[in-house]
C-alpha positions in Angstrom: -14.0 -14.5 9.7 -10.6 -13.0 10.4 -7.7 -14.8 8.7 -9.8 -16.8 6.3 -11.6 -13.7 5.2 -8.3 -12.0 4.5 -7.1 -15.0 2.5 -10.2 -15.1 0.4 -10.2 -11.3 0.0 -6.6 -11.4 -1.2 -7.4 -14.1 -3.7 -10.4 -12.0 -5.0 -8.3 -8.9 -5.5 -5.5 -10.8 -7.3 -8.0 -12.7 -9.5 -9.7 -9.4 -10.4 -6.4 -7.6 -11.2 -5.4 -10.5 -13.5 -8.5 -9.8 -15.7 -7.1 -6.5 -17.0 -4.8 -6.2 -19.9 -3.9 -2.6 -18.9 -1.8 -1.3 -16.0 -3.6 -1.7 -12.7 -3.4 0.2 -9.4 -4.9 -1.4 -6.2 -5.1 0.7 -3.0 -6.3 0.2 0.5 -6.0 -0.5 4.1 -4.9 -4.1 4.0 -4.0 -4.5 7.6 -0.9 -6.5 6.4 2.7 -5.8 7.3 5.6 -6.4 5.1 6.8 -9.9 5.9 3.2 -11.3 6.4 2.4 -14.3 4.2 -0.5 -12.4 2.6 1.7 -9.4 1.8 4.1 -11.7 0.0 1.1 -13.3 -1.8 0.0 -9.8 -2.9 3.4 -8.9 -4.4 4.3 -12.3 -5.9 2.4 -12.0 -9.1 1.1 -9.1 -11.2 1.1 -6.5 -8.4 4.2 -4.9 -6.8 4.5 -2.6 -3.7 4.9 0.9 -5.1 7.1 1.8 -2.1 9.8 -0.5 -3.4 9.5 0.7 -7.0 9.8 4.4 -6.3 13.0 6.2 -6.9 12.2 8.5 -3.9 10.7 6.5 -1.1 10.4 6.3 2.7 9.0 3.9 5.3 7.1 4.1 8.5 3.7 3.2 10.0 0.6 4.3 8.2 -1.7 3.4 11.1 -1.2 5.8 14.0 -4.3 5.6 16.1 -4.4 9.4 16.3 -0.8 9.5 17.5 2.6 10.3 16.1 4.5 8.9 13.1 7.0 6.1 13.8 9.6 6.0 11.0 10.7 2.6 12.3 7.2 1.2 11.9 5.8 -0.6 8.9 2.8 0.4 6.7 -0.5 -1.5 6.6 -1.9 0.7 3.8 -0.6 0.2 0.3 -0.6 1.3 -3.3 0.1 -1.8 -5.4 0.8 -1.4 -9.1 1.3 -3.7 -12.0 3.8 -3.6 -14.9 3.3 -0.6 -17.2 3.5 1.9 -14.3 6.6 3.8 -13.3 6.6 5.1 -9.7 8.9 8.1 -9.1 7.8 9.0 -5.5 6.3 7.2 -2.5 5.4 9.3 0.5 3.5 8.7 3.7 1.8 12.1 4.4 2.5 12.8 8.1 2.4 16.6 7.7 -0.7 18.5 9.0 -1.7 22.1 9.6 -3.1 21.6 13.2 -3.4 19.0 15.9 -6.5 17.6 14.1 -6.3 14.2 12.4 -8.8 13.3 9.6 -8.2 9.6 10.2 -6.4 7.1 12.3 -4.2 6.3 9.3 -1.8 8.5 7.4 -2.5 8.9 3.7 -0.1 7.2 1.3 0.8 9.2 -1.9 2.6 8.2 -5.0 3.7 10.0 -8.2 3.4 7.6 -11.1 3.2 7.6 -14.9 2.3 5.0 -17.5 5.3 3.6 -19.3 
């Protein structure tokens, strides 16, 4: 439960990503903030945080609980990529057409290409 499940889940993701001899993209709501031990574990091997690789990037919270965007917040949703992927843009999509939210998280978008 809880912390132990996250640790095992992180290990499973990293072990699975290591099995591929091609570029890998891993996405999801990890409920981890930059600076957490498990975040550092995710980015200490094959995978890197696309936010820090992108030439055009931003930061802010991705979880908003049907509220507003906080640019001083930190994401908990990620797009991790391996070598062989060049990330040109990272964007948290906060724009919307109405007051309706599709989720309690903002989508994360990247533009990437294979090297």
